[in-house]
DRENTIVO-573576 format. One record per residue (C-alpha): residue number from 1; residue in one letter; x, y, z. Coordinates in steps of 0.5 Angstrom, whole numbers. Each point is the difference from the previous one (the first is absolute). Example, Ala and Ser with C-alpha at 12.3 -4.5 7.8 and 13.67 -1.06 7.14 Angstrom:
- 1  A  25  -9  16
- 2  S  2  7  -2
END
This chain:
- 1  M  128  214  14
- 2  K  0  -2  8
- 3  T  6  -4  -1
- 4  S  4  5  -3
- 5  S  -2  5  5
- 6  Y  2  -4  6
- 7  N  7  -2  -3
- 8  R  1  8  -1
- 9  Y  -2  1  7
- 10  K  4  -6  2
- 11  K  6  3  -3
- 12  I  -1  7  3
- 13  M  -1  -3  7
- 14  E  7  -4  -1
- 15  K  4  6  -2
- 16  K  -3  4  6
- 17  Q  2  -5  4
- 18  T  7  -1  -3
- 19  D  1  8  1
- 20  V  -3  0  7
- 21  S  5  -6  2
- 22  G  6  3  -3
- 23  S  -1  7  3
- 24  L  -1  -3  7
- 25  C  7  -4  -1
- 26  D  3  6  -3
- 27  L  4  3  6
- 28  R  2  6  -4
- 29  Q  -8  2  0
- 30  P  -2  6  5
- 31  G  -3  -4  7
- 32  V  2  -7  -2
- 33  L  6  -1  4
- 34  S  -3  3  6
- 35  A  -6  -4  -1
- 36  I  4  -7  -1
- 37  S  4  2  6
- 38  G  -6  1  4
- 39  L  -3  -7  -2
- 40  A  6  -4  0
- 41  G  1  3  7
- 42  R  -7  -3  2
- 43  I  1  -6  -3
- 44  A  7  -2  3
- 45  H  -2  2  7
- 46  D  -7  -5  -1
- 47  F  4  -5  -3
- 48  N  6  0  5
- 49  N  -5  -1  6
- 50  L  -3  -6  -4
- 51  I  7  -3  -1
- 52  T  2  1  7
- 53  P  -4  -6  3
- 54  L  2  -4  -6
- 55  L  7  1  2
- 56  A  0  0  7
- 57  Y  -5  -6  2
- 58  P  4  -6  -3
- 59  P  5  0  5
- 60  L  -5  0  5
- 61  I  -4  -6  -3
- 62  R  7  -4  -2
- 63  R  1  -1  8
- 64  D  -6  -4  0
- 65  I  1  -4  -6
- 66  P  4  -7  0
- 67  D  7  0  -4
- 68  G  -1  -4  -7
- 69  S  -8  3  0
- 70  Q  -2  2  -7
- 71  S  -3  6  3
- 72  L  7  3  1
- 73  E  1  0  -7
- 74  L  -7  4  -1
- 75  L  2  5  5
- 76  A  7  1  -4
- 77  V  -4  1  -6
- 78  I  -4  6  4
- 79  E  6  3  2
- 80  R  3  0  -7
- 81  A  -6  3  -3
- 82  A  -1  5  6
- 83  R  8  2  -1
- 84  D  -2  1  -8
- 85  M  -6  4  2
- 86  S  4  5  5
- 87  Y  5  1  -6
- 88  V  -5  2  -5
- 89  T  -3  5  6
- 90  R  7  3  1
- 91  Q  0  1  -8
- 92  L  -7  4  1
- 93  Q  3  4  6
- 94  G  6  3  -5
- 95  L  -6  4  -3
- 96  V  -2  3  6
- 97  R  1  7  1
- 98  R  6  2  5
- 99  N  1  6  4
- 100  Y  7  3  -1
- 101  S  0  6  5
- 102  G  5  -4  5
- 103  I  6  -1  -5
- 104  D  5  5  2
- 105  R  6  -3  -3
- 106  A  3  -1  -6
- 107  V  2  -8  -2
- 108  D  6  -2  -3
- 109  L  -3  -3  -7
- 110  N  7  -4  -1
- 111  Y  -1  -4  7
- 112  V  -7  -1  -1
- 113  V  1  -3  -8
- 114  K  6  -4  3
- 115  N  -4  -4  5
- 116  C  -6  -1  -5
- 117  V  6  -3  -5
- 118  E  2  -4  6
- 119  N  -7  -3  1
- 120  L  0  -2  -7
- 121  K  6  -3  -1
- 122  H  -2  -4  6
- 123  E  -6  -2  -3
- 124  L  4  -2  -7
- 125  V  5  -4  4
- 126  N  -2  -6  -4
- 127  R  -1  3  -7
- 128  N  7  2  -3
- 129  S  -3  2  -7
- 130  I  -2  7  3
- 131  N  6  5  0
- 132  I  -1  6  4
- 133  E  4  7  -1
- 134  C  0  6  5
- 135  R  2  7  -2
- 136  Y  -1  4  6
- 137  D  1  8  0
- 138  E  6  2  4
- 139  S  -3  6  3
- 140  E  -4  -4  4
- 141  P  -7  3  -2
- 142  K  -5  1  5
- 143  V  -8  -1  0
- 144  F  -5  3  5
- 145  A  -4  -6  0
- 146  S  -2  -6  5
- 147  E  6  -5  -1
- 148  E  -5  -6  0
- 149  D  -4  3  -6
- 150  I  6  1  -4
- 151  A  2  -7  1
- 152  A  -7  -2  -2
- 153  A  0  3  -6
- 154  V  7  -2  -2
- 155  L  -1  -7  2
- 156  H  -7  0  -4
- 157  L  4  2  -6
- 158  L  6  -5  1
- 159  T  -5  -6  1
- 160  N  -4  3  -7
- 161  A  7  -1  -3
- 162  V  1  -7  2
- 163  E  -6  -2  -2
- 164  A  1  3  -7
- 165  I  6  -4  -1
- 166  G  -3  -6  2
- 167  E  4  -6  0
- 168  K  5  3  -6
- 169  E  6  3  1
- 170  G  0  7  1
- 171  T  3  6  4
- 172  I  -3  5  5
- 173  T  3  7  0
- 174  I  -2  5  6
- 175  S  3  7  0
- 176  T  -1  6  5
- 177  L  1  7  -3
- 178  F  -2  7  0
- 179  Y  -4  2  -6
- 180  D  -3  6  -3
- 181  L  -7  -2  -2
- 182  N  -4  4  -6
- 183  R  -7  0  0
- 184  N  0  -2  -7
- 185  D  3  -7  2
- 186  S  -4  -5  -4
- 187  S  2  -6  5
- 188  I  -4  3  6
- 189  Y  -6  -3  1
- 190  G  -6  5  0
- 191  G  4  4  -6
- 192  V  2  6  4
- 193  A  5  1  6
- 194  K  2  6  4
- 195  E  7  3  -3
- 196  G  5  0  5
- 197  K  6  -4  3
- 198  Y  -2  -7  3
- 199  T  4  -6  3
- 200  A  -1  -6  -4
- 201  V  0  -7  1
- 202  V  0  -4  -7
- 203  V  -1  -8  -1
- 204  S  1  -3  -7
- 205  D  0  -7  -2
- 206  T  1  -4  -6
- 207  G  -7  -4  0
- 208  E  -6  -1  -4
- 209  G  -2  8  0
- 210  V  -7  3  -1
- 211  K  -4  1  -6
- 212  E  -1  7  -1
- 213  E  -8  0  0
- 214  L  1  -3  7
- 215  L  5  5  3
- 216  E  -6  4  2
- 217  R  -3  -6  4
- 218  I  5  -3  4
- 219  F  -1  5  6
- 220  E  -7  -2  1
- 221  P  -2  -4  6
- 222  C  0  -8  -2
- 223  F  3  1  -7
- 224  T  5  -5  -2
- 225  T  3  -1  -6
- 226  R  2  -7  2
- 227  K  -6  -4  -1
- 228  N  3  -7  3
- 229  Q  2  4  7
- 230  K  -2  -4  6
- 231  R  3  5  5
- 232  R  -5  2  5
- 233  G  -2  8  -1
- 234  A  3  0  -7
- 235  G  -1  7  -3
- 236  F  0  4  6
- 237  G  8  2  -1
- 238  L  0  5  -5
- 239  A  -7  3  3
- 240  I  4  1  7
- 241  V  6  3  -3
- 242  Y  -4  5  -4
- 243  K  -4  1  7
- 244  I  6  1  4
- 245  M  3  5  -5
- 246  S  -6  4  -1
- 247  D  -1  1  8
- 248  Y  7  3  0
- 249  N  -1  5  -6
- 250  G  5  -5  -4
- 251  Y  -1  -3  -7
- 252  V  1  -7  -3
- 253  G  3  -1  -7
- 254  V  0  -6  -5
- 255  V  3  -1  -6
- 256  S  0  -7  -3
- 257  E  0  -4  -7
- 258  P  -2  -7  -1
- 259  G  5  -5  0
- 260  K  5  5  3
- 261  G  -2  1  7
- 262  A  -2  6  4
- 263  Q  2  6  4
- 264  F  -4  3  6
- 265  S  2  6  3
- 266  L  -2  3  7
- 267  Y  1  8  1
- 268  F  0  3  6
- 269  P  0  8  0
- 270  L  5  3  4
- 271  D  -4  6  2
- 272  N  -6  -5  3
- 273  N  -2  5  6
- 274  T  -6  -5  1
- 275  S  4  -5  4
- 276  V  4  5  5
- 277  G  -2  2  7
- 278  Q  -2  -4  6
- 279  N  -8  -1  1
- 280  E  -2  4  6
- 281  A  -5  -5  2
- 282  S  5  -6  0
- 283  S  6  4  4
- 284  D  -5  2  5
- 285  T  -3  -7  1
- 286  A  8  -2  0
- 287  E  1  5  5
- 288  R  -6  -2  5
- 289  S  2  -7  -1
- 290  T  7  1  3
- 291  A  -2  6  5
- 292  G  1  -2  7
- 293  K  4  -6  -1
- 294  G  5  2  6
- 295  A  -6  1  5
- 296  V  -1  -6  5
- 297  M  -7  -3  -3
- 298  H  -5  -5  3
- 299  P  2  -7  -3
- 300  S  -5  -3  -4
- 301  E  -4  -7  2
- 302  K  4  -6  -2
- 303  N  -2  -5  -5
- 304  T  -6  5  -3
- 305  V  -2  0  -7
- 306  L  -5  5  -3
- 307  L  -2  -2  -7
- 308  V  -4  5  -4
- 309  D  -3  -1  -7
- 310  D  -7  1  -3
- 311  E  1  -7  -3
- 312  K  -3  -5  4
- 313  N  3  -6  -3
- 314  I  7  4  1
- 315  L  -1  1  7
- 316  Q  -2  -8  1
- 317  L  6  -2  -4
- 318  F  5  4  4
- 319  K  -3  -2  7
- 320  A  0  -7  -2
- 321  I  8  1  -2
- 322  I  2  3  6
- 323  N  -4  -5  5
- 324  S  2  -6  -4
- 325  S  8  2  1
- 326  L  1  5  6
- 327  K  -2  -2  7
- 328  N  -3  4  5
- 329  V  -1  6  -5
- 330  R  -7  4  1
- 331  V  -3  2  -7
- 332  D  -5  5  0
- 333  T  -3  3  -7
- 334  A  -3  6  -3
- 335  A  -4  1  -6
- 336  N  2  7  -2
- 337  G  5  6  3
- 338  A  -5  3  5
- 339  E  -2  -7  3
- 340  A  8  -1  1
- 341  V  1  6  3
- 342  G  -6  -1  5
- 343  T  3  -7  2
- 344  F  7  2  0
- 345  S  -2  6  5
- 346  E  -2  -6  5
- 347  I  5  -5  -1
- 348  H  7  2  -1
- 349  H  2  -4  -6
- 350  K  8  -2  -1
- 351  V  -2  -1  -8
- 352  V  -5  3  -5
- 353  V  -1  -4  -6
- 354  M  -4  5  -5
- 355  D  -2  1  -7
- 356  L  0  7  -3
- 357  H  -6  1  -4
- 358  M  -6  -1  4
- 359  P  -7  3  1
- 360  V  -2  5  6
- 361  M  8  1  2
- 362  D  6  -2  -5
- 363  G  6  -3  3
- 364  M  4  6  0
- 365  Q  -5  4  4
- 366  A  -1  -5  5
- 367  F  8  0  1
- 368  M  0  7  1
- 369  E  -6  -1  5
- 370  I  4  -5  4
- 371  Q  6  4  0
- 372  R  -4  5  3
- 373  I  -3  -5  5
- 374  C  7  -2  2
- 375  S  2  7  1
- 376  E  -5  2  5
- 377  K  0  -6  4
- 378  G  8  -1  0
- 379  W  -1  -6  -4
- 380  E  6  -4  -4
- 381  M  -2  1  -7
- 382  P  -2  -7  -3
- 383  A  4  -3  -6
- 384  V  -5  1  -6
- 385  I  0  -5  -5
- 386  F  -3  3  -6
- 387  C  -3  -6  -5
- 388  T  -3  3  -6
- 389  G  -2  -2  -7
- 390  F  1  6  -3
- 391  A  7  4  -2
- 392  P  2  3  6
- 393  P  0  8  0
- 394  D  6  4  2
- 395  T  -3  2  7
- 396  V  1  -8  2
- 397  K  6  -1  -4
- 398  N  4  6  4
- 399  L  -3  -2  6
- 400  I  3  -7  0
- 401  K  6  3  -3
- 402  N  1  5  6
- 403  D  -2  -5  6
- 404  S  2  -7  -1
- 405  K  -5  -2  6
- 406  H  -6  0  -5
- 407  Y  0  -5  -7
- 408  L  -4  0  -6
- 409  I  -2  -7  -3
- 410  S  -3  0  -7
- 411  K  -6  -5  -1
- 412  P  -1  -6  -2
- 413  V  5  -2  6
- 414  T  2  -7  2
- 415  S  -1  -3  7
- 416  D  7  0  1
- 417  K  1  7  -2
- 418  L  -5  2  5
- 419  L  2  -4  5
- 420  E  7  2  -1
- 421  V  -1  8  1
- 422  I  -5  -1  6
- 423  S  4  -4  4
- 424  A  6  5  -1
- 425  K  -4  5  2
- 426  L  -3  -3  6
- 427  A  7  -2  2
- 428  G  3  7  -1
END
C-alpha cells in the first residue's frame, strides 16, 4: 500500500513539475516573456563582468611567458573558452527587452535582407551544396524597426535553414513582400494574429523539416531538434526571433512537413505606432551633450583617465591594462557614479571609462552631472567611454550617434580594444 501511494504521489509531482517547466518555457504565456527577459539581462550582465578578466588578462600574462612554453597553449585554451562563453551571453542578451521609442525612420527591408544574404554567402563560400534564391518586392517595403534587430531575426532564420539542410544538397529561398494577415492564419505561433497589412520576410528551406508535435516547442529558449548540435548557444535562435517580433507587435509564422523542409515568416505591422517618435530624454541628453561646442572651454588635464565601475576586479583589470601599455598616464578609480562625480569635480580628466549600471548613481546620471560640472566651471567635456554588460538603452545609443566624442564598448572587452579606444580619446 505504501509503495503504491508513493508511486502515485511521485507521478503527480512529476506531472506538476513538467507542467510548470512547460509553462515557464512557453513564451506566449502572460508574464513569461517579461520574466525571462529580466532574468536573461541580469545573467548576461553578471557573466559579461566575469568573462572580461578571462579575455583581457591572458595578453598581459603572455608578455611574461617565454616562447615555446606550454603555458602559452593553456592561455589560448582559456581565451577560446572565454570567447565561447561570450557568444552564449550575447545569445542571452537577444532575449532582453528593448526600448524602441528612439526609432524615428523607416528601414529599407530589401537592403537589410540583401546584407544578410551576402553575409550568409560569405559563410558558405566553401559549400556549393546550398543554393540561395532571393525574391525581393520591387516596391521596396519599409519597416519602422531597428536595422540591427531586423538583421538579427533574419540571420537567425537563415542559420536555422542552413542547419536544417545539413551536409546535404538543398535550397534556401528568401523573399520580401506585403501581406494581408488573417487572424485565423494557422501558421502564426500563438494562434491568433491582429488582422491587417504587414511587411513580411519569408525564409524557406528544403531541409529535414519539423515534426508537427515539435512545432509548439521550437520557440522555447534552449530547445533544439538537432541533438548532435555542438554550436555554443544552440536553441536560443528562434526564441530570440520570437522576442524581437513580439517587441515590434509583429508575428512569426511557421509551416513545416518532415522531410520536405520548413518555411518561417516574419510579419511587421505597417501601422506600428509603438516605434515612431524620438525619445524625449534621449533628445534632451543629446542636445545637452552638443550644447556649447562653439564656446572656448578650459581644456582637460592631459593623460588622465577616470575608471568607474562597481566591480572591484574590473577596476583592477582596466587599471593594470592601462598601466602596462600607456606611459605617463594618471589613472583614478571610482566605485559608482556618485564617487566619479566627486573625483571629477577635483580633477578635470581627459577620459572617463564608465559602467552604466551601478548602485548609488548609475552611469547616465553621472554623465549628466559631469556635464553640469563642465558647464558651471567652463571645462571641456571629457570623452566618456561607456562600458557595459547590459544591452545599452536608447539614451546612450542616441548620445553616441549625436556626439562622436563619446564611445560605447560592450563587455566582455579585450585588452587590445580597451587600449585602442582609450589611446584614441587621449590623443583627441
